[in-house]
C-alpha positions in Angstrom: -105.9 181.5 140.3 -109.0 179.8 141.4 -107.1 177.1 143.3 -105.2 179.8 145.2 -108.4 181.4 146.2 -109.9 178.1 147.4 -106.7 177.4 149.3 -106.9 180.9 150.9 -110.5 180.2 151.9 -109.4 176.9 153.4 -106.6 178.5 155.4 -108.9 181.1 156.7 -111.5 178.6 157.8 -108.7 176.5 159.4 -107.5 179.5 161.3 -111.0 180.2 162.6 -111.2 176.5 163.6 -114.0 175.9 161.1 -112.4 172.6 160.0 -115.3 171.3 158.1 -115.4 174.3 155.8 -111.6 174.1 155.6 -111.9 170.5 154.2 -114.5 171.7 151.7 -112.3 174.5 150.4 -109.1 172.4 150.3 -111.1 169.7 148.4 -112.1 172.4 145.8 -108.6 173.5 145.5 -107.3 169.9 145.0 -109.9 169.3 142.3 -108.3 172.2 140.4 -104.7 171.3 141.3 -104.5 167.5 142.0 -100.7 167.4 142.3 -100.3 170.1 144.8 -98.8 168.4 147.9 -99.4 171.4 150.1 -103.2 171.1 149.5 -103.2 167.5 150.6 -101.1 168.3 153.6 -103.5 171.1 154.7 -106.6 168.9 154.2 -104.8 166.1 156.2 -104.4 168.6 159.0 -108.1 169.6 158.8 -109.2 166.0 158.8 -107.0 165.4 161.8 -108.5 168.4 163.6 -111.9 166.8 163.0 -110.5 163.5 164.4 -111.1 161.9 161.0 -107.8 160.2 161.2 -108.4 157.7 158.4 -108.9 160.5 155.8 -106.1 162.4 157.4 -103.8 159.4 156.9 -104.9 159.0 153.3 -104.1 162.7 152.5 -100.7 162.4 154.4 -99.8 159.4 152.3 -100.6 161.3 149.2 -98.6 164.2 150.4 -95.4 162.2 150.8 -96.0 160.5 147.5 -96.2 163.8 145.7 -93.3 165.4 147.7 -91.2 162.6 149.3 -88.4 165.1 150.2 -90.7 167.5 152.2 -90.3 167.0 155.9 -93.6 168.5 156.8 -95.4 165.7 154.9 -94.0 163.2 157.3 -95.2 165.3 160.2 -98.7 165.0 158.8 -98.2 161.3 158.3 -97.0 160.8 161.9 -99.9 162.8 163.3 -102.5 160.7 161.3 -100.9 157.4 162.6 -100.9 158.9 166.1 -104.6 159.6 165.9 -105.2 156.1 164.8 -103.1 154.9 167.8 -100.6 153.4 165.3 -97.6 154.6 167.4 -95.0 152.4 165.8 -96.0 153.7 162.3 -96.1 157.2 163.7 -92.5 156.9 165.0 -91.4 155.6 161.7 -92.9 158.6 159.9 -91.3 161.1 162.3 -88.0 159.3 161.9 -88.2 159.6 158.1 -89.0 163.3 158.4 -86.0 163.9 160.7 -83.7 162.3 158.1 -84.8 165.1 155.8 -84.8 167.9 158.3 -82.8 166.9 161.5 -83.4 170.2 163.2 -87.2 170.1 162.9 -88.5 170.5 166.5 -92.0 169.3 165.7 -90.7 166.1 164.2 -88.4 165.6 167.2 -91.2 166.1 169.7 -93.6 163.9 167.7 -91.0 161.1 167.6 -90.4 161.2 171.4 -94.1 161.2 172.1 -94.7 158.4 169.6 -91.9 156.2 171.0 -93.2 156.8 174.5 -96.7 155.8 173.5 -95.4 152.8 171.5 -93.5 151.7 174.6 -96.5 152.1 176.8 -98.7 150.2 174.3 -96.2 147.4 174.1 -95.9 147.1 177.8 -99.7 146.7 178.0 -99.7 144.1 175.3 -96.9 142.3 177.1 -98.9 142.2 180.3 -101.8 140.7 178.4 -99.5 138.0 176.9 -98.1 137.4 180.4 -101.6 136.8 181.7 -102.3 134.3 178.9 -99.0 132.6 179.7 -99.9 132.3 183.4 -103.3 130.8 182.6 -101.7 128.3 180.3 -99.1 127.4 183.0 -101.8 126.7 185.5 -103.5 124.4 183.0 -100.1 122.7 182.5 -100.2 123.7 178.9 -96.4 124.4 179.0 -95.8 124.9 175.3 -98.5 127.6 175.1 -97.1 129.2 178.2 -93.7 129.4 176.7 -95.1 131.0 173.5 -97.0 133.7 175.5 -94.1 134.5 177.8 -91.8 134.7 174.8 -94.2 137.2 173.2 -94.3 139.3 176.3 -90.5 139.3 176.4 -90.4 140.6 172.8 -92.8 143.4 173.6 -91.2 144.5 176.8 -87.6 143.7 177.6 -87.5 146.0 180.6 -89.5 143.7 182.8 -87.6 140.5 183.9 -90.8 138.9 185.2 -91.6 137.5 181.8 -88.3 135.7 181.3 -88.4 134.6 184.9 -91.8 133.1 184.3 -90.5 131.3 181.2 -87.7 129.9 183.3 -90.3 128.5 185.7 -92.0 126.7 182.8 -88.8 125.2 181.6 -88.1 124.0 185.1 -91.5 122.2 185.2 -90.8 120.8 181.7 -87.4 119.4 183.0 -85.6 121.5 180.5 -83.1 122.5 183.0 -80.4 124.0 180.7 -83.0 126.3 179.1 -84.2 127.3 182.6 -80.6 128.1 183.7 -80.0 130.2 180.5 -83.2 132.2 181.1 -82.2 132.7 184.8 -78.8 134.0 183.8 -80.3 136.4 181.3 -82.8 137.6 183.8 -80.2 138.3 186.5 -78.0 140.1 184.0 -80.9 142.2 182.8 -82.2 142.8 186.3 -78.9 144.1 187.5 -78.7 146.4 184.4 -82.2 147.7 185.1 -81.8 147.9 188.9 -84.7 145.5 189.4 -86.0 144.6 192.8 -83.6 142.5 194.9 -86.3 140.0 195.8 -86.9 139.3 192.2 -83.3 138.7 191.4 -82.9 136.5 194.5 -85.9 134.5 193.3 -84.3 134.0 189.9 -81.1 132.8 191.4 -83.0 130.4 193.7 -84.7 129.0 190.6 -81.4 128.6 188.9 -80.1 126.7 191.9 -83.1 124.4 191.9 -82.4 123.6 188.2 -78.9 122.6 189.0 -80.1 120.4 191.9 -82.5 118.6 189.5 -79.6 117.9 187.2 -77.2 116.7 189.9 -75.7 113.2 189.5 -72.7 113.5 191.7 -71.4 115.6 194.6 -69.7 118.1 192.3 -73.0 118.8 190.5 -74.3 120.4 193.7 -71.6 123.1 193.7 -73.2 125.5 191.1 -76.5 125.0 192.9 -75.0 126.0 196.2 -73.2 128.9 194.6 -76.6 130.1 193.2 -78.4 129.8 196.5 -75.5 131.7 198.3 -75.6 134.4 195.7 -79.4 134.7 196.2 -78.9 135.2 199.9 -76.2 137.7 199.3 -78.7 139.7 197.1 -81.6 139.3 199.6 -80.4 137.9 202.9 -83.9 137.1 204.3 -85.0 134.9 201.4 -86.2 131.8 203.3 -86.6 129.7 200.2 -83.0 130.2 199.2 -81.8 129.5 202.8 -83.7 126.3 203.1 -82.7 125.1 199.6 -79.1 125.9 200.4 -79.2 123.7 203.4 -80.8 120.9 201.5 -78.2 121.1 198.7 -75.4 121.1 201.2 -76.8 118.0 202.9 -77.3 116.3 199.6 -73.7 117.1 198.6 -72.5 115.5 201.8 -74.5 112.4 201.2 -73.1 112.1 197.7 -69.6 112.6 199.0 -70.0 109.9 201.6 -71.5 107.6 199.0 -68.7 108.3 196.6 -66.1 107.7 199.4 -67.5 104.3 200.4 -65.4 101.4 199.3 -65.9 98.1 201.4 -62.6 96.7 200.1 -60.6 99.6 201.4 -62.7 99.5 204.6 -61.6 96.0 205.3 -58.0 97.0 204.7 -58.3 99.8 207.2 -59.9 97.6 209.8 -57.1 95.1 209.5 -54.6 97.9 210.1 -56.6 98.8 213.2 -56.4 95.2 214.3 -52.7 95.3 214.1 -52.5 98.4 216.3 -55.0 96.8 218.8 -52.8 93.8 219.2 -49.9 96.1 220.0 -52.2 97.9 222.5 -51.9 101.1 220.5 -55.6 101.8 221.0 -55.6 105.5 219.9 -53.9 104.5 216.6 -56.3 101.7 216.2 -59.3 104.0 216.7 -58.0 106.2 213.8 -57.9 103.1 211.5 -61.3 101.8 212.6 -62.8 105.3 212.0 -61.4 105.3 208.5 -62.8 101.8 208.0 -66.2 103.1 209.0 -66.0 106.0 206.6 -65.2 103.6 203.8 -67.9 101.1 204.9 -70.5 102.5 207.3 -72.3 99.2 207.3 -69.5 97.1 208.7 -70.5 96.0 212.3 -67.0 94.6 213.0 -65.4 98.0 212.6 -67.8 99.5 215.2 -67.3 96.5 217.5 -63.5 96.8 217.3 -63.6 100.6 217.8 -65.8 100.1 220.8 -63.3 97.7 222.3 -60.6 100.4 221.9 -62.8 103.0 223.5 -63.5 100.7 226.4 -59.8 100.0 226.9 -59.2 103.8 227.0 -62.1 104.4 229.4 -64.1 106.3 226.8 -67.2 104.5 228.0 -69.9 106.6 226.3 -68.2 106.3 222.9 -67.8 102.6 223.4 -71.5 102.2 224.3 -72.5 104.2 221.2 -70.4 102.1 218.9 -71.6 98.8 220.5 -75.2 99.8 220.0 -74.6 100.8 216.4 -72.9 97.4 215.9 -76.0 95.6 217.3 -78.2 97.8 215.1 -76.3 96.8 212.0 -76.1 93.1 212.7 -78.2 91.8 215.7 -76.7 88.4 215.3 -73.1 89.5 215.6 -71.8 88.7 219.2 -69.2 91.4 219.2 -71.8 94.2 219.8 -73.3 92.5 222.8 -69.9 91.8 224.3 -68.8 95.4 224.0 -72.1 96.8 225.3 -72.0 94.4 228.3 -68.4 95.4 229.0 -69.6 99.0 229.4 -72.5 98.0 231.6 -70.2 95.8 233.7 -67.7 98.6 234.1 -70.6 100.9 235.3 -71.5 98.1 237.8 -74.9 97.7 236.0 -74.6 93.9 236.5 -78.3 93.2 235.8 -78.1 95.0 232.5 -74.8 93.5 231.6 -76.1 90.0 232.3 -79.2 90.7 230.1 -77.0 91.9 227.3 -74.7 88.8 227.5 -77.8 86.5 227.6 -79.3 88.3 224.5 -76.0 87.7 222.7 -76.1 84.0 223.7 -79.5 83.8 222.1 -77.8 84.5 218.8 -74.5 82.8 219.4 -75.1 80.0 222.0 -71.6 78.6 221.9 -69.7 81.8 222.4 -67.4 81.3 225.4 -66.8 85.0 226.0 -70.6 85.6 226.3 -70.9 82.6 228.7 -68.1 83.8 230.8 -69.7 87.2 231.0 -72.9 85.8 232.3 -71.0 83.9 235.1 -69.1 87.1 236.0 -72.3 89.1 236.2 -74.0 86.5 238.4 -71.0 86.5 240.7 -70.9 90.3 241.0 -74.7 90.4 241.5 -74.3 87.9 244.4 -71.5 89.9 245.9 -73.5 93.1 245.7 -76.6 91.6 247.2 -74.7 90.0 250.1 -72.1 92.7 250.7 -72.3 94.3 254.2 -75.4 92.3 255.3 -75.4 90.4 258.6 -76.9 86.9 258.6 -79.9 88.3 260.4 -80.4 91.1 257.8 -80.0 88.6 255.0 -82.6 86.3 256.6 -84.9 89.2 257.1 -84.6 90.2 253.4 -85.2 86.7 252.2 -88.3 86.4 254.4 -89.6 89.7 252.9 -89.0 88.3 249.5 -90.9 85.2 250.3 -93.9 87.4 251.0 -94.1 88.1 247.3 -96.6 85.8 245.6 -94.6 85.9 242.4 -91.5 84.7 244.2 -93.4 81.8 245.8 -94.8 80.8 242.4 -91.3 80.8 240.8 -90.0 78.6 243.6 -92.7 76.0 242.9 -91.6 75.7 239.2 -89.7 72.4 238.9 -87.6 73.8 236.0 -86.5 76.7 238.2 -85.7 74.4 241.1 -83.5 72.3 238.8 -81.7 75.4 237.6 -81.1 76.5 241.2 -79.6 73.1 241.9 -77.4 73.3 238.8 -76.1 76.7 239.8 -74.6 75.0 242.8 -73.6 71.7 241.3 -73.4 72.1 237.5 -72.9 75.7 236.5 -72.4 74.8 232.8 -75.9 73.2 232.7 -77.3 76.2 234.5 -75.9 78.6 231.9 -77.4 76.5 229.1 -80.8 76.7 230.8 -80.5 80.5 231.3 -80.3 81.1 227.6 -84.0 80.9 227.8 -85.1 84.5 228.5 -88.0 83.4 230.7 -85.8 81.3 232.9 -83.2 83.9 233.0 -85.7 86.5 234.1 -87.1 84.3 236.9 -83.7 83.5 238.3 -82.8 87.2 238.2 -85.9 88.0 240.4 -84.8 85.3 242.9 -81.3 86.8 243.0 -82.7 90.2 243.6 -84.9 88.9 246.4 -81.8 87.3 248.0 -83.4 83.8 247.6 -80.7 82.6 245.4 -77.1 83.2 246.5 -74.4 82.9 243.9 -70.9 81.8 244.9 
């Protein structure tokens, strides 16, 4: 038959790699036998050899139309799609052919290669989508960034960078639940794929940050802390996770203290402490005052009362610390000055103690305990300045003091002279005058110079 002759000529030309002639001969044969699927298959192969994949695809499609149960037709179809870089379609063609002939090695090889190329192509397209997402993110076009990262994820689910990036966008959009969901998926997938530890730690850190942003009470920080600790377990040198863990732990403690505060309970605990104090059970009183401070850290009375207990027990540094905290909280409350001065008096720092008592009197002029403290300090200062000195030595020291121009100027001040007189004859009036810090300072200088002697 004429068509068989043309087919034979086509086969011969194909075997000698004269693909152009092969196409001509196969075309002649097809004109004589237009329903012969083998002729279309052969011409498709010739076109493919000429890299004319469009015509190769057309003939391959015709082949499977004419003979849909012929496995080789799908091999031609797959090859044409491959040539056109249509790897997904090529894989589908090879798969269809294997359904007909599962043992066909050419179809198997074609499918494996097509799938590999399809995966490679999708990975490249995913990278492109990721770049678009990053560009949108930098422009704060978060909705567009979400779309691009989502597209990248669909194209390549073997790279957790894309879902990690989308989680970052959700974090910026304050969509914290969505961020956490993406982080969980990324961690699960990353472990499955054996992804880099640094990447997984970064995802866990981002998850922790989302939990911190959502926190409204101390317990809300617990999942954040857990996420940060897990991040450090995965990658122990992750500085960001370490720093954020410390911040979350501190924030949790602040919330716990805030939630624990109750001024009413604080007052009750302080009153219990007062009862122990009256019974001279100072250690028990300290426990109650400490509890009162935990319940109400802004209560100056609790600090003052605890300072009194510390002073009674000789824990001077603790007493001073509480007294200063009391003054810091309420500069007008006399208790802080009394407790602080008690410590200074105990340490024989009489000048400092007197200054503290006088400072307290400036806020509470009628406080008898403060007034008595000033008197006691003056007496001790006088004893200290005169102790062990012979009259001649005392006179010599006074003479030396009089050489100081400032001392001489102070002595010419009529107000100071009156105060000096009152110190001898009317101590109550003198104490009133010494509430004035300027007068108090000048008298102190005279005492230090041995000019004024206190009895």
